[in-house]
N, C-alpha and C positions, 0 to 999 in steps of 0.2 A: 448245798450239794454235800454228799457224804465225804468226798475227798478233801474237803476243807477241814474236817475234824481230825484231831491228833489220834494216835493209837490209844492213848489213855482214855480219851473221851469215848471212843468206839467200844473199848472193852467195858467201860462203865455202862454205856447204853445197852450193850448186849446183855449184861447181867441184870439190869433193871427190866428189860423186856421179858427175860425168863421169870424174874420174880413176879412181875405183874401177871404173867400167864398162869403162874401157880396160885394166883388169887382167885381164879375161877372156881375151883372146888369149894372155897370158902363161901362164895356167893350162892353156890348151888345148895349148900347145906346150912345156910344162915338160920333157918327155922329151928335147927337142932341146937338150941342154946343151952347146952349142958356143960359140965365141967371139962370133959375131954376137948370139946369144941373151943372153949375159952382158952385152954392151954395151947391148942393148935393155932388159934388166932394170935395169941400173944407171941408164940414162937415165930410165926410167920412175919409179924410186924417187927419183932426184934431182929430177925435175920436181915430184913430190908434196911432197918436203921443202921445196923452195924456195917452192912455193905456200903451204904451211902456215906457213912462217916469215914471209913478207911480208904475209899476211892476218891473222896473229895480232895485229900492231900496226898494222893498216892505218890510214893517216892520221896515224901518229905516227912514221914513219921519220925518223930524226934528220937525214939529209942526202939531198938529191935524188940524189946520186951512187949511193946504195944502191938507189933505185928504178930508175935507169937500168941499174945492174949486174944487178939481179934480172931485169928484163924481157929484157935482152940474153942472159942465161944461159938463160932459158926459151926464147927464140927459137932459140938454138943447139941446145938439146935437141930441139926440134921438127924441125929440119933433120937432126940426127943420127939421130933415130928413123926418119924417112922414108928416109934413106940406108941404114941398117942393115937395115930390113925390106923395102927395095925396093918400098915402097908409099906411098900417100898418107894413111896413118893419122894422120900428124902434124898434119893440118889440124884434127882434133878437139881435139888439145892446144892448137893455136893459137887455137881459139875461147875457151878459158879466158883466154888472154892478152888478147884483145879485151875481155873482161869486166872485166879488172883496170885497163885503161888510164885510164878516167875518174877513178879513185880516187887516181892518182899524178901525173897530168900535166894540163896545160891542154888545151883542145880542139884547138888547133893542133898541139901536140906529140903528142897521142894520134893524131890523123889521120895525121900524118907517120909515126909508128911503125907504124900499121896498114897504111899504103900500102907501107912498106918491107918488112914481113913478107910481104905479098901478092906483091910483086915477087920476093922471094927464093924463095918457094914456086913461083911460076910458072916461074922459071928452073930450079928443081930438077925440076919435073915433066917436063922434056924428057929427063931421064936416068934416070927411074924406070920399071922394068919395062915393061909393055905400054902405059903412057901415052905413052912417048916415041915409040912406033911409030904412034900414032894421034893426029894433031893435033886432030881433032874432040873426042875425049875430053879431051885436054889443055885446050882452051879451055873446054869445058863445065865441067870440074872447077874451073878457075880462077874462072870467074864465079859458079859455085854457092858456092864458099867465100867469094868477095868479098861476095856478098849476105848469106850467113850471118854472116860476121864483122861486117859493117856493122850488121846487125840486132841482134846481141849487144851491140855497142858502144853503140848508141842506147838499148837497154833498160837497160843498166848506167848510162848517163849520166842517164837519167830517175830511176833509183833514187838515184844520187848526189845529184842536185839536190833530190829529195824529202827525203833524209836531212839535207842542209844546211838546208833550209827548216824541218824539224822541230826541229833543234838551235837555230836562230835563234829560233824561236817559244818554245822552252823557256827560252832565255836572256832573252827579252823578258818572259816570265812571272815569272822570278826577279827581274829588275830592277824589275818593277812591284810585286812583293810587298815588296821592300826599300824602295822609295820610299814605299809605303803606311805602312810602320812609322814613317818620319820624318814623314810628313804627319799621321799620327794624333797623334804627340807634339806636333807644331807646332800642330795644332788645339787640343789640350788646353791648351798654353801660352797661345795667343791667347784662349781662353775664360776662363782665369784672369785675364788682364790686363783683359779686358772687365768681368768681375765686380768686380775691384778698383776700376776707374774708377767703376762704378755705385755701389759702396759709398761711395767717397770723395765723389763729387759729390752724391749724394742723402742718404744717411743721415748721413754725416759732417758735411755742412753744417747739416742740421737739428739734429743733436745739439749742434753748437757753438752754434747760436742758442739752443737750449733751455738749455744750461748758462749762457750769459750772462744770459738772462732770470731764471733761478733765482738766479743770483748777485745780480742787482739786487733781486729780490723778498726775498732774505734780509736785505737792508739796510732794507727798507721795512716789515717785519713785526716784531712783538714777541710775546713769550710763547710759548704752545703752538703757534700756527700757524707761528712762525718755525722751531721744531724740525723740523716736517714739511717746510718748504721747504728747510732745510739738508740733511735726509735725501734729499729728491728731487734736490737739487743734487749730492750725493755720488754717488748712483746714476747720474745722467746723466754725470758726469765719468768714472765707472768704465766705463760703457757706451761712451763716446767713446774711452776708452783701448783697450778691447777691439776696437772697430771699426778703429782705427788699426793695431793689431797684426795683425789679419786682413788688412787692406789691404797692410801691409808684407810679410807672408808671400806674398800672392798676387802682389805686384809683383817678388818675387825671381825671378831668372832660372830658368826651367824647365830640365829636363834631357831630352835626346834619347837614346834607347836605340840607340846606334850599333852596339853589339855584335850585337844582334838583326838589325839591317838588313844588316850584312855577312854574318851567318850565312845569311840568306835568299838572298843572292847566290851563296853557295857550295853551296846545296842542289841536289843532282841535276845537277851539271855533266856534260854528256855527254863520254864518252871521256877523263875525267880523274879520277885518284885524288886526293882532297882531304884534306889534313891542316891542322889549324888550332889556334891557341892564342888563344882569345878568351874573356875572362872572362864569367861568366854575366850580369853587369850591368856593361856598359861605357857609362857615362853621360857625355854631353858637353853642356855648357851652351850653347855657341855654335852656333846653327843653321847659320851659314855654314860653319863649320869641319866640322861633321858632314856637310853636303851635299858639301863638297869631298872629304873622305876617301872618302865613298861613291862618288862619280863616279870618283875616281882608282882605287879598287879595281876598279870595273866595267871601266874601260879596261885595266887590267893583266890582268885575267882574259881579256878579249877578245883581247888581244895574245898571251897564252899559247896560247889555243885556235887562233888563226889562223896565227901565225907561228913559234911556238917549237917545234912538233912535239914537244911534251912529253907525258908520260904521268902526271905528278904535279905538283901545285901545293901550296905551303905558304903559309898566311896567318897573320900574327901581329899582334895589337893589344896595345899596352901603354901605360900612362900612368906617367910619372915625375913628380917634383915640379914640373917646369917645362915638360914637353912631352908630346905625344901622338905615338907612333911606330907607323907602319904598315910592316910588312915583308911582301913578296910574293916568293916564290922558286919557280922551276920547274927541271926537269931536262932542259930542251930544248937547242937548238943554241947558245944564248948569243948574244952581240951582236957576235961577230967578223965584220967586213965588213958589219955592219948599219947602214943609214942611218936616223936617227930621222925618223919621219913625223909626221903631224898628231897622232896619239895621244900619243906620248911628249912631243912639244912642248907639247901642251895640258896634260899633267900638270905639266910644269915650270912653265908659266905660272900654273896654279891654285895651286901650292904657293908660288910667289914672292909672289903677291898677299896671302897670309896670313903673309908674312915667314918662311916655312918653308924647309926644305932637302930636296933630293932627290939621291940617289946611285944610279947604275946600275953594277953589277959583273957580270962574266961569268966564272964558274969552275964548270964542270960544269953549266951552265945560266945563268939570269939571276936576279940578286937585286936587288930594288928596295927602297930604304928611304926612307920619307917621314917627315920630322920637322916637327911643327907646335907652335910655342911657345904657351903660354897663361899 
């Protein structure tokens, strides 16, 4: 079903359908195997290959320069096809370019590129076949293409924003599930502490009073009744000892399943291949430390998706004798020329508050290692 495909796949499918449709003129004129036809065929195949390549990892192009180079190459192919065929068939190819622009550039950049392509085609129309001899057809064709390209661009922009909204909603859902894991564990710990206080304040005090009274009664009785009093006193002391042991166990620091919470964050990340090394049970006793690690992981994942242009992310959690270590690595553009924003600054501040250490390295991507002593 069509609704099962993402916006990116549908955009790619639409472009390929148009490209295959434009192959029809080539099949109709395959017998004219001359130099212009060879150039036309090469340009057509080149356009399809470039379109396939840039849409295969759309949104994950490592450098903005690749996007500019790809779109410039496609625009050159459009002009070349118009020139070789001495027609305006290239404007159909150019519609595919207008669909791609929102996925690679900002709105201002996209509109500038769209306007530049329209101007180049308008100038070229003056030298193409019958169009050059009929100014009215020239202007009509220009404005028809301008409207069609603007319409294609707006439709693609809407799809791009819907895709982003969908991915943000998915991220919020994973963050909510991860937070729920810690909240459930925190609620369990708080309930244990409440029960321990109740046991200590109510049963413990009464048993203490009962033990003292039985101790006094054992000194005031003689004979057979005294044996029963001493036996009751022994049972009361044993019961008080059991209550104190239970209260002590309940008052011991509870554990938070941080591994499960981080795994929830990594579940179903859009457009990223996830690798992880997280133990089945990665328990942390300090709620503040667990919350800090979870928030830092969340921020690093967000940075990878928004800024790294990566296709893969690796997350590792490990515990040594004296520290908890979080490692997050991607295969994106790295930190060269990157200025730390609020996200990375916030991570550093959170880690320092727990007397931890954070290191950022860039080598074939970005590697972040957070160390939290305990």
